[in-house]
BATILO-842466 format. One line per field, with one value per residue: residue number from 0; x, y, z of N, C-alpha, C in turn. Coordinates in steps of 0.02 Angstrom, whole numbers, padded with zeros to 5 digits. Layout:
num: [NUM:...]
n.xx: [X:...]
n.yy: [Y:...]
n.zz: [Z:...]
ca.xx: [X:...]
ca.yy: [Y:...]
ca.zz: [Z:...]
c.xx: [X:...]
c.yy: [Y:...]
c.zz: [Z:...]
end
This chain:
num: [0:1:2:3:4:5:6:7:8:9:10:11:12:13:14:15:16:17:18:19:20:21:22:23:24:25:26:27:28:29:30:31:32:33:34:35:36:37:38:39:40:41:42:43:44:45:46:47:48:49:50:51:52:53:54:55:56:57:58:59:60:61:62:63:64:65:66:67:68:69:70:71:72:73:74:75:76:77:78:79:80:81:82:83:84:85:86:87:88:89:90:91:92:93:94:95:96:97:98:99:100:101:102:103:104:105:106:107:108:109:110:111:112:113:114:115:116:117:118:119:120:121:122:123:124:125:126:127:128:129:130:131:132:133:134:135:136:137:138:139:140:141:142:143:144:145:146:147:148:149:150:151:152:153:154:155:156:157:158:159:160:161:162:163:164:165:166:167:168:169:170:171:172:173:174:175:176:177:178:179:180:181:182:183:184:185:186:187:188:189:190:191:192:193:194:195:196:197:198:199:200:201:202:203:204:205:206:207:208:209:210:211:212:213:214:215:216:217:218:219:220:221:222:223:224:225:226:227:228:229:230:231:232:233:234:235:236:237:238:239:240:241:242:243:244:245:246:247:248:249:250:251:252:253:254:255:256:257:258:259:260:261:262:263:264:265:266:267:268:269:270:271:272:273:274:275:276:277:278:279:280:281:282:283:284:285:286:287:288:289:290:291:292:293:294:295:296:297:298:299:300:301:302:303:304:305:306:307:308:309:310:311:312:313:314:315:316:317:318:319:320:321:322:323:324:325:326:327:328:329:330:331:332:333:334:335:336:337:338:339:340:341:342:343:344:345:346:347:348:349:350:351:352]
n.xx: [05023:04901:04926:04953:04829:04737:04798:04778:04633:04592:04664:04590:04458:04407:04481:04421:04311:04371:04435:04340:04296:04399:04438:04391:04355:04304:04183:04109:04106:04008:03907:03876:03812:03703:03597:03535:03636:03753:03720:03690:03832:03885:03803:03818:03932:03885:03772:03836:03912:03825:03760:03871:03891:03789:03790:03817:03794:03729:03764:03753:03610:03533:03532:03381:03365:03347:03440:03615:03793:03879:04000:04083:04221:04237:04307:04246:04230:04179:04120:04046:03985:03995:03921:03936:03840:03847:03937:03938:03849:03714:03629:03528:03541:03555:03692:03818:03927:04123:04229:04340:04273:04168:04252:04288:04176:04139:04238:04196:04161:04244:04284:04352:04298:04176:04153:04187:04079:03985:04044:04027:03891:03859:03930:03864:03736:03625:03620:03537:03576:03658:03739:03846:03939:04082:04044:04089:04141:04188:04284:04445:04494:04392:04310:04200:04064:04010:03855:03823:03678:03669:03640:03560:03640:03624:03714:03756:03648:03666:03648:03722:03764:03793:03859:03793:03875:04009:04099:04241:04247:04369:04349:04349:04319:04353:04383:04408:04334:04318:04296:04232:04186:04263:04247:04300:04264:04290:04192:04094:04002:03882:03792:03679:03511:03352:03331:03394:03525:03662:03762:03898:03994:04131:04226:04366:04376:04465:04600:04633:04706:04775:04667:04549:04420:04414:04367:04230:04160:04006:03892:03759:03682:03534:03475:03351:03277:03119:03074:03106:02975:02886:02814:02827:02922:03039:03065:03172:03300:03242:03265:03236:03316:03384:03460:03566:03666:03818:03919:04044:04109:04196:04115:04069:04016:03898:03846:03724:03647:03524:03425:03301:03270:03233:03290:03351:03395:03490:03579:03707:03784:03889:03930:04073:04102:04025:03909:03816:03702:03619:03485:03446:03306:03300:03241:03306:03380:03499:03585:03683:03729:03785:03875:03921:04050:04033:04123:04078:04120:04083:04030:04088:04174:04208:04079:04017:03928:03808:03825:03705:03666:03562:03585:03517:03540:03530:03488:03342:03273:03341:03403:03484:03603:03690:03837:03893:04041:04096:04238:04302:04352:04350:04239:04207:04119:04041:03936:03810:03734:03585:03516:03479:03618:03743:03823:03950:04016:04128:04179:04286:04277:04303:04270:04248:04189]
n.yy: [-02032:-02004:-01896:-01802:-01798:-01758:-01611:-01581:-01573:-01483:-01354:-01347:-01384:-01337:-01213:-01096:-01079:-01047:-00933:-00842:-00841:-00820:-00694:-00646:-00524:-00442:-00519:-00507:-00365:-00332:-00397:-00335:-00219:-00249:-00405:-00406:-00329:-00389:-00510:-00474:-00429:-00543:-00627:-00684:-00779:-00871:-00909:-00958:-01052:-01142:-01176:-01247:-01355:-01422:-01495:-01606:-01741:-01832:-01917:-02031:-02141:-02243:-02432:-02519:-02639:-02786:-02825:-02792:-02751:-02624:-02505:-02361:-02240:-02069:-01908:-01744:-01576:-01423:-01258:-01107:-00961:-00790:-00626:-00460:-00391:-00461:-00410:-00300:-00205:-00119:-00069:-00064:-00041:-00073:-00023:00005:00107:00116:00171:00234:00266:00344:00452:00504:00538:00662:00749:00882:00959:01055:01076:00984:00909:00906:00846:00729:00679:00664:00578:00468:00446:00413:00292:00205:00159:00105:00146:00180:00155:00191:00067:00016:-00044:-00158:-00328:-00486:-00548:-00452:-00310:-00286:-00154:-00070:00000:-00049:00072:00170:00258:00389:00455:00585:00679:00759:00797:00800:00878:00911:01003:01074:01082:00991:00958:00818:00792:00724:00604:00504:00347:00247:00070:00001:-00135:-00234:-00307:-00456:-00572:-00507:-00476:-00608:-00714:-00844:-00968:-01103:-01279:-01436:-01613:-01775:-01919:-02071:-02197:-02317:-02460:-02605:-02593:-02641:-02566:-02447:-02327:-02278:-02120:-02048:-01915:-01858:-01770:-01786:-01725:-01577:-01450:-01295:-01175:-01066:-00981:-01038:-01153:-01329:-01399:-01488:-01598:-01675:-01778:-01852:-01932:-02004:-02111:-02175:-02280:-02295:-02379:-02513:-02561:-02563:-02618:-02611:-02553:-02426:-02277:-02199:-02184:-02159:-02084:-02034:-01926:-01887:-01767:-01733:-01629:-01572:-01441:-01412:-01271:-01285:-01206:-01104:-01086:-01160:-01253:-01294:-01408:-01460:-01550:-01610:-01701:-01739:-01859:-01882:-01981:-02069:-02205:-02240:-02358:-02501:-02604:-02571:-02465:-02320:-02182:-02070:-01956:-01828:-01750:-01657:-01594:-01492:-01459:-01353:-01305:-01202:-01158:-01042:-01032:-00929:-00903:-00822:-00733:-00550:-00405:-00243:-00079:00011:00154:00113:00018:-00137:-00248:-00414:-00481:-00611:-00652:-00689:-00769:-00813:-00860:-00876:-00968:-00905:-00999:-01091:-01174:-01286:-01317:-01456:-01500:-01627:-01758:-01906:-02001:-02167:-02259:-02399:-02427:-02310:-02170:-02011:-01856:-01704:-01569:-01437:-01315:-01236:-01085:-00946:-00934:-00995:-01145:-01236:-01405:-01552:-01719:-01853:-02028:-02187:-02345:-02463:-02601]
n.zz: [03121:03169:03241:03127:03067:03155:03153:03029:03022:03106:03043:02923:02957:03082:03105:03033:03111:03229:03206:03201:03334:03421:03455:03590:03658:03564:03525:03648:03662:03560:03589:03701:03652:03606:03579:03451:03379:03392:03327:03198:03162:03162:03086:02940:02950:03037:02954:02852:02909:02940:02840:02768:02864:02841:02720:02596:02636:02588:02444:02375:02324:02453:02447:02406:02496:02610:02701:02701:02679:02678:02679:02677:02678:02684:02639:02657:02579:02594:02539:02575:02486:02495:02460:02430:02500:02614:02693:02759:02886:02967:03110:03274:03458:03621:03718:03832:03878:03911:04032:03963:03851:03876:03921:03817:03743:03833:03807:03784:03915:04012:04147:04256:04378:04360:04235:04280:04349:04259:04169:04261:04278:04132:04127:04195:04144:04013:03834:03698:03544:03384:03255:03167:02998:02955:02941:03017:02912:02840:02781:02849:02844:02893:03017:03159:03203:03343:03357:03460:03538:03582:03731:03875:04031:04207:04339:04503:04505:04375:04201:04070:03914:03812:03665:03504:03433:03360:03389:03373:03391:03362:03309:03181:03000:03028:02956:02842:02702:02656:02538:02537:02659:02711:02751:02806:02831:02899:02868:02895:02806:02844:02786:02737:02815:02824:02709:02751:02788:02884:02915:02985:03069:03136:03260:03375:03552:03551:03591:03536:03562:03696:03713:03682:03726:03735:03577:03517:03374:03319:03215:03145:03017:02936:02806:02703:02602:02535:02430:02455:02513:02408:02276:02149:01998:02005:01918:01943:02087:02248:02406:02582:02696:02866:02954:03108:03194:03300:03366:03490:03582:03713:03859:03809:03669:03566:03423:03317:03197:03084:02961:02847:02713:02548:02418:02251:02129:01996:01932:01818:01715:01777:01893:01972:01916:01870:01845:01933:01931:02051:02142:02265:02390:02520:02692:02811:02962:03067:03204:03322:03486:03602:03753:03892:04012:04056:04111:04187:04189:04337:04447:04583:04557:04462:04389:04360:04241:04154:03974:03846:03689:03548:03386:03226:03060:02901:02794:02745:02659:02532:02359:02297:02180:02092:02059:02075:02044:02004:02022:02029:02184:02228:02270:02195:02217:02177:02219:02209:02306:02314:02383:02505:02554:02448:02422:02380:02368:02397:02381:02434:02428:02497:02449:02565:02591]
ca.xx: [04970:04850:04952:04943:04745:04722:04817:04744:04563:04626:04667:04541:04381:04405:04509:04366:04274:04412:04455:04272:04267:04442:04432:04332:04334:04254:04115:04083:04092:03949:03841:03850:03770:03637:03601:03528:03686:03793:03700:03700:03895:03917:03748:03841:03962:03837:03733:03891:03946:03779:03768:03927:03892:03727:03801:03860:03789:03707:03783:03721:03555:03536:03489:03326:03373:03322:03509:03675:03850:03921:04054:04126:04257:04241:04320:04216:04241:04118:04124:03992:03992:03981:03915:03946:03793:03842:03995:03924:03780:03682:03576:03533:03527:03576:03764:03842:03999:04160:04257:04381:04231:04130:04290:04285:04110:04136:04278:04184:04164:04315:04275:04366:04237:04090:04169:04192:04016:03945:04065:03993:03834:03862:03948:03808:03660:03625:03604:03503:03640:03659:03791:03864:04017:04093:04029:04148:04172:04206:04339:04488:04511:04342:04299:04119:04060:03949:03827:03791:03630:03665:03580:03570:03637:03622:03766:03758:03618:03687:03638:03785:03737:03845:03820:03797:03952:04025:04157:04252:04262:04423:04321:04344:04300:04399:04400:04453:04330:04322:04248:04190:04195:04276:04240:04300:04257:04285:04121:04083:03930:03857:03731:03613:03481:03279:03335:03431:03604:03683:03813:03925:04047:04155:04300:04365:04384:04547:04619:04677:04762:04754:04622:04495:04404:04403:04310:04216:04112:03991:03856:03728:03639:03501:03457:03293:03247:03052:03058:03108:02910:02841:02816:02823:02976:03039:03107:03228:03316:03214:03271:03225:03365:03372:03537:03566:03744:03821:03992:04049:04184:04185:04040:04063:03991:03865:03812:03680:03614:03473:03391:03252:03287:03204:03343:03334:03458:03488:03643:03709:03857:03889:03971:04114:04120:03962:03897:03756:03677:03570:03459:03405:03293:03305:03217:03361:03407:03557:03581:03729:03708:03842:03861:04011:04039:04074:04140:04080:04135:04039:04068:04137:04227:04184:04047:04010:03863:03813:03793:03704:03610:03561:03578:03496:03570:03480:03463:03284:03254:03393:03396:03561:03628:03782:03855:03937:04069:04108:04294:04326:04340:04343:04189:04205:04066:04027:03875:03804:03680:03565:03479:03505:03691:03746:03877:03982:04051:04144:04198:04323:04252:04337:04224:04286:04149]
ca.yy: [-02022:-01981:-01832:-01776:-01793:-01694:-01533:-01570:-01553:-01406:-01307:-01356:-01375:-01302:-01138:-01046:-01065:-01017:-00875:-00804:-00816:-00813:-00631:-00640:-00452:-00430:-00540:-00492:-00298:-00323:-00437:-00278:-00179:-00291:-00453:-00391:-00311:-00454:-00553:-00439:-00434:-00627:-00662:-00705:-00823:-00912:-00955:-00989:-01127:-01189:-01200:-01290:-01421:-01473:-01502:-01665:-01800:-01899:-01927:-02106:-02166:-02304:-02470:-02541:-02701:-02789:-02826:-02793:-02724:-02568:-02461:-02303:-02187:-02009:-01848:-01701:-01518:-01384:-01200:-01072:-00904:-00717:-00569:-00388:-00373:-00485:-00380:-00237:-00196:-00051:-00079:-00018:-00096:-00048:-00005:00035:00127:00090:00240:00275:00294:00402:00509:00532:00581:00718:00803:00946:00982:01079:01064:00893:00871:00908:00795:00653:00665:00649:00494:00417:00429:00375:00216:00155:00155:00081:00197:00179:00188:00162:00035:00009:-00056:-00219:-00387:-00527:-00576:-00387:-00277:-00261:-00076:-00031:-00023:-00055:00135:00184:00326:00398:00499:00651:00673:00810:00761:00845:00860:00977:01053:01097:01043:00979:00916:00785:00789:00662:00581:00426:00299:00183:00015:-00035:-00193:-00232:-00369:-00515:-00618:-00472:-00494:-00684:-00732:-00919:-01009:-01166:-01323:-01519:-01667:-01858:-01961:-02145:-02215:-02394:-02488:-02574:-02634:-02623:-02507:-02382:-02320:-02217:-02089:-02025:-01862:-01859:-01753:-01791:-01662:-01546:-01397:-01275:-01129:-01052:-00944:-01063:-01209:-01396:-01403:-01548:-01605:-01740:-01786:-01912:-01939:-02065:-02108:-02238:-02292:-02316:-02430:-02576:-02576:-02553:-02685:-02588:-02526:-02354:-02257:-02167:-02197:-02104:-02086:-01984:-01909:-01834:-01750:-01688:-01620:-01521:-01424:-01351:-01252:-01273:-01204:-01030:-01088:-01218:-01227:-01364:-01403:-01507:-01547:-01654:-01705:-01795:-01871:-01911:-02008:-02110:-02223:-02258:-02400:-02559:-02644:-02530:-02405:-02296:-02100:-02060:-01883:-01836:-01702:-01660:-01539:-01500:-01408:-01365:-01259:-01209:-01106:-01036:-01011:-00894:-00889:-00798:-00674:-00502:-00370:-00186:-00015:00046:00196:00098:-00028:-00190:-00305:-00465:-00504:-00659:-00631:-00746:-00750:-00859:-00839:-00935:-00958:-00890:-01048:-01150:-01221:-01272:-01368:-01476:-01544:-01662:-01800:-01947:-02043:-02241:-02280:-02462:-02415:-02231:-02119:-01942:-01818:-01632:-01547:-01354:-01312:-01170:-01062:-00893:-00939:-01049:-01192:-01287:-01463:-01611:-01769:-01915:-02078:-02252:-02403:-02523:-02651]
ca.zz: [03072:03222:03242:03072:03050:03204:03141:02962:03029:03144:02994:02874:02983:03148:03103:03018:03173:03280:03195:03207:03397:03453:03482:03654:03673:03511:03536:03698:03654:03512:03631:03757:03623:03585:03538:03373:03344:03390:03283:03125:03146:03163:03041:02882:02960:03055:02904:02798:02938:02949:02762:02771:02904:02823:02653:02568:02679:02530:02372:02325:02364:02487:02410:02439:02511:02680:02726:02660:02707:02635:02717:02661:02729:02641:02662:02621:02591:02567:02540:02566:02459:02531:02422:02449:02562:02672:02719:02799:02925:03005:03162:03325:03517:03689:03734:03893:03872:03972:04060:03919:03793:03911:03927:03741:03734:03873:03801:03791:03965:04023:04215:04270:04425:04313:04183:04312:04370:04197:04151:04320:04242:04082:04125:04232:04113:03932:03786:03624:03494:03305:03256:03080:02984:02921:02978:03029:02844:02788:02772:02889:02822:02925:03101:03175:03241:03380:03365:03547:03510:03625:03792:03929:04102:04267:04387:04549:04473:04323:04149:04033:03863:03778:03593:03464:03397:03332:03419:03331:03441:03355:03287:03107:02979:03070:02903:02793:02640:02640:02475:02545:02706:02700:02811:02792:02894:02882:02877:02875:02791:02849:02765:02747:02854:02802:02653:02781:02801:02931:02903:03050:03075:03224:03291:03454:03567:03553:03611:03483:03593:03761:03704:03683:03761:03692:03527:03500:03331:03301:03175:03116:02968:02921:02749:02703:02528:02544:02370:02491:02520:02352:02228:02085:01979:02020:01858:01976:02146:02300:02483:02630:02723:02916:02985:03155:03218:03357:03377:03550:03609:03782:03874:03771:03602:03541:03353:03295:03120:03063:02890:02821:02640:02489:02375:02194:02099:01944:01910:01749:01715:01801:01946:02001:01868:01871:01867:01965:01949:02092:02168:02343:02406:02598:02727:02850:03007:03102:03267:03366:03559:03622:03817:03922:04053:04043:04161:04156:04235:04379:04493:04633:04531:04412:04411:04309:04195:04100:03908:03807:03632:03487:03302:03181:03006:02855:02750:02775:02608:02486:02311:02281:02113:02099:02033:02091:01999:02040:02002:02074:02261:02236:02253:02190:02201:02171:02209:02222:02359:02293:02434:02520:02547:02402:02442:02328:02408:02357:02419:02403:02467:02481:02470:02601:02562]
c.xx: [04905:04869:04927:04865:04725:04733:04774:04677:04559:04618:04623:04464:04364:04428:04458:04325:04314:04434:04405:04283:04336:04454:04385:04302:04285:04186:04070:04055:04016:03893:03815:03801:03690:03647:03578:03588:03737:03774:03698:03777:03920:03872:03788:03890:03937:03796:03780:03911:03889:03760:03805:03902:03825:03724:03826:03849:03757:03728:03776:03655:03553:03511:03436:03318:03355:03393:03558:03725:03878:03952:04090:04157:04256:04276:04292:04227:04199:04135:04053:04001:03965:03967:03923:03900:03800:03914:04001:03862:03771:03624:03582:03522:03559:03653:03775:03916:04045:04191:04294:04332:04193:04179:04296:04228:04116:04194:04273:04181:04233:04332:04291:04319:04174:04097:04161:04132:03976:03972:04044:03932:03815:03883:03906:03735:03670:03602:03585:03556:03635:03740:03799:03937:04021:04072:04089:04188:04193:04272:04388:04518:04449:04332:04216:04120:03987:03927:03800:03743:03622:03619:03619:03577:03632:03675:03779:03725:03612:03681:03709:03743:03794:03818:03817:03842:03963:04084:04171:04275:04318:04398:04311:04322:04364:04425:04420:04423:04327:04268:04206:04215:04203:04260:04265:04300:04269:04203:04124:04004:03936:03791:03732:03569:03415:03292:03366:03506:03605:03754:03837:03977:04066:04215:04314:04392:04455:04549:04667:04736:04729:04689:04558:04489:04419:04355:04298:04155:04082:03923:03820:03681:03595:03461:03407:03268:03157:03030:03056:03030:02866:02856:02812:02897:02987:03090:03170:03231:03284:03241:03258:03280:03358:03439:03525:03652:03757:03896:03985:04113:04175:04114:04017:04015:03948:03831:03783:03664:03562:03454:03363:03262:03247:03263:03320:03396:03446:03576:03644:03783:03843:03942:04007:04134:04052:03955:03818:03745:03614:03551:03414:03380:03264:03279:03279:03357:03478:03547:03645:03717:03783:03818:03926:03985:04066:04082:04122:04103:04073:04081:04117:04180:04192:04127:04043:03940:03864:03787:03786:03651:03612:03554:03566:03520:03508:03445:03401:03262:03312:03388:03463:03564:03686:03779:03895:03985:04103:04188:04328:04305:04333:04272:04208:04136:04072:03953:03877:03728:03647:03507:03496:03587:03707:03807:03890:04031:04078:04178:04247:04306:04306:04292:04257:04247:04093]
c.yy: [-01987:-01904:-01777:-01759:-01744:-01623:-01527:-01550:-01493:-01347:-01306:-01342:-01329:-01227:-01085:-01022:-01028:-00942:-00809:-00784:-00817:-00752:-00621:-00571:-00434:-00444:-00515:-00428:-00302:-00347:-00377:-00240:-00198:-00350:-00459:-00369:-00356:-00502:-00526:-00455:-00510:-00673:-00692:-00770:-00880:-00941:-00979:-01060:-01163:-01225:-01257:-01367:-01468:-01486:-01578:-01729:-01850:-01881:-01999:-02125:-02240:-02367:-02500:-02616:-02710:-02795:-02825:-02751:-02681:-02523:-02413:-02249:-02127:-01954:-01791:-01629:-01476:-01303:-01149:-00992:-00838:-00679:-00521:-00367:-00411:-00465:-00324:-00248:-00149:-00093:-00036:-00060:-00053:-00063:00015:00043:00116:00177:00275:00293:00353:00469:00540:00567:00649:00773:00876:00986:00985:01061:00989:00867:00865:00852:00724:00638:00640:00596:00448:00400:00394:00294:00169:00150:00142:00135:00154:00195:00151:00121:00009:-00011:-00131:-00273:-00437:-00551:-00505:-00369:-00256:-00187:-00032:-00041:-00008:00023:00127:00239:00346:00447:00589:00645:00728:00778:00813:00823:00930:01030:01080:01062:01036:00929:00886:00764:00740:00666:00513:00405:00252:00133:-00018:-00107:-00183:-00302:-00426:-00550:-00584:-00493:-00564:-00702:-00805:-00933:-01079:-01222:-01391:-01541:-01725:-01876:-02036:-02161:-02294:-02415:-02568:-02619:-02605:-02560:-02435:-02379:-02267:-02191:-02049:-01976:-01864:-01829:-01748:-01730:-01638:-01480:-01357:-01226:-01107:-01011:-00970:-01132:-01273:-01383:-01483:-01554:-01671:-01733:-01847:-01897:-01998:-02067:-02173:-02233:-02329:-02379:-02498:-02588:-02587:-02610:-02664:-02548:-02458:-02328:-02210:-02181:-02141:-02119:-02026:-01976:-01857:-01836:-01713:-01681:-01564:-01508:-01371:-01329:-01221:-01255:-01126:-01031:-01150:-01205:-01308:-01347:-01469:-01498:-01619:-01649:-01762:-01789:-01906:-01927:-02068:-02139:-02256:-02300:-02459:-02572:-02570:-02475:-02376:-02219:-02094:-01987:-01896:-01771:-01707:-01602:-01538:-01446:-01418:-01293:-01255:-01150:-01104:-01007:-00985:-00872:-00877:-00735:-00603:-00439:-00292:-00144:00005:00114:00182:00025:-00073:-00248:-00332:-00476:-00560:-00635:-00688:-00736:-00805:-00819:-00904:-00918:-00945:-00943:-01091:-01200:-01222:-01334:-01387:-01512:-01560:-01715:-01844:-01998:-02100:-02253:-02337:-02441:-02356:-02196:-02033:-01909:-01739:-01614:-01461:-01341:-01233:-01143:-00990:-00884:-01006:-01086:-01234:-01340:-01510:-01662:-01819:-01969:-02147:-02307:-02465:-02602:-02633]
c.zz: [03104:03225:03194:03055:03093:03176:03063:02958:03079:03081:02933:02908:03039:03133:03084:03077:03234:03264:03204:03286:03448:03487:03526:03657:03611:03515:03594:03701:03611:03552:03676:03718:03624:03573:03476:03348:03332:03335:03208:03110:03133:03105:02992:02894:02995:03003:02867:02829:02939:02892:02752:02791:02872:02744:02648:02609:02639:02466:02335:02359:02391:02454:02443:02454:02591:02723:02685:02700:02658:02674:02670:02694:02680:02689:02630:02639:02569:02586:02527:02539:02499:02475:02465:02510:02614:02724:02761:02819:02960:03053:03223:03384:03559:03693:03807:03883:03936:03980:04005:03865:03814:03911:03862:03725:03775:03855:03798:03855:03995:04101:04241:04341:04399:04267:04219:04327:04306:04166:04202:04297:04182:04087:04165:04209:04032:03901:03721:03571:03431:03296:03187:03071:02965:02967:02984:02963:02794:02797:02842:02912:02870:02983:03108:03224:03271:03368:03431:03502:03530:03680:03841:03995:04142:04317:04425:04519:04429:04268:04108:03973:03820:03707:03551:03433:03399:03373:03381:03382:03419:03336:03225:03073:02980:02999:02838:02719:02626:02587:02492:02613:02704:02767:02776:02849:02859:02890:02859:02869:02801:02829:02763:02774:02842:02757:02700:02784:02853:02903:02960:03033:03143:03207:03360:03484:03573:03574:03579:03519:03657:03766:03697:03708:03714:03649:03508:03428:03314:03266:03148:03066:02942:02854:02732:02635:02532:02478:02410:02499:02473:02315:02163:02062:01984:01961:01889:02047:02202:02379:02521:02677:02790:02951:03053:03180:03261:03348:03445:03553:03676:03810:03839:03704:03591:03471:03345:03231:03125:02998:02875:02741:02589:02432:02324:02149:02039:01927:01846:01734:01753:01851:01970:01967:01837:01865:01885:01977:02000:02112:02232:02354:02482:02633:02792:02897:03041:03150:03299:03421:03574:03707:03851:03977:04041:04099:04143:04214:04271:04419:04549:04619:04471:04444:04354:04283:04160:04033:03877:03745:03585:03428:03268:03104:02947:02824:02780:02725:02551:02427:02306:02221:02116:02064:02062:02041:02043:02000:02036:02149:02281:02224:02250:02181:02204:02177:02229:02258:02336:02345:02449:02528:02517:02434:02394:02378:02352:02404:02385:02447:02453:02502:02499:02582:02526]
end
C-alpha cells in the first residue's frame, strides 16, 4: 500500500513539476540568456503551480467551540487553466553564445583563422539579444529563437561585421499546449481548540529518477473562527485562514506559497447529511527559486558559474466559490478560484471523528 501511494502521488502531484525541470539543459540555457527571459519562459507554469498549491485548503468553517475533536483525511486535486497568451512570450536579455552557435553566426567569414579569432571574441562576452517563442506550456512544434543584433569586431586590425541573424535553441514548449496544470495532494485536518483547526499536507522525500534530486513537499494551514469570542448569533459562519507551504527539489529548486483568507459559509441540513456553500477571498503569493551551476566556453577551456533567479507567481488576490456535501463520514467538495490564473479544485474527505 505504501508503495502504491508513493507512485500515485509521483504520477499526479510531482510529475507536472518534474516534467518542467527535468530538462536541466533547457532551464540552464534560458537562465544564461537572462533571468527575465527564463522567467518569461517558465512564468505560466510557476503561476499555475502556485495557484494549485494555494487552493482547496478550507472547505468547511471550523466550529466556534473551545475544545472538540474533529479529524478528516482528504485527497484534493487542483487544476489551473492556461489561455493562448500563456503559451508564447517575447523578451530581451543577455546571452553568451557557445562555440557551436558562434560558428553559425560567423558563417560569412571565409578565412578560417579570421573566423576563429572572431568566434573566440564572441564566446567570451555577453550580448543583449531578443528572445521569443513558446513558453514551457506552449507548442512542441515551435522553438525558442535568439536574435543576434549584429556587431562589427576587429581581428588583426581588420574589421569583420557579423550581421543580425536568428538562431534556434532547439528549446520548445515542453508541455505541448497543456490546457490545465494538475496537482493532487493528501491532507489531514485536525480540530478544534479555541475555535481553531490545523490542516497539514505532506509528502515524504522521494527520488523520481537519476536526473532529479530528492523531492519533498509540506504545508500547514490554520483556520480560526472568531465567533467563539462573540456573544451574538451570526447569520453565516466566518473564519480566517493562514497557509504556508514549501516544495524542494534537492538544492536546485525551492517553491513556496502563502495565503491569507477570509472564509464565509453556511450549512443546510443536519448531522451527517448536509450541504455547505462557501466563499473565500484570499491574498496569496507564490515564488520559485532556482539555483544551479553552468559551464561556459572560454578561449582556454571551460569555466563554471552559479546561476540563480527567483520567479513570482502572477496571482495576488483570488475569489473562491464552492460547495461541500456531507454524506455520512464522506465529504465531497468542489470549488472554483477566480484570479489571473483560474483554478478548479475538488476534494474527497473521510471524517474519522
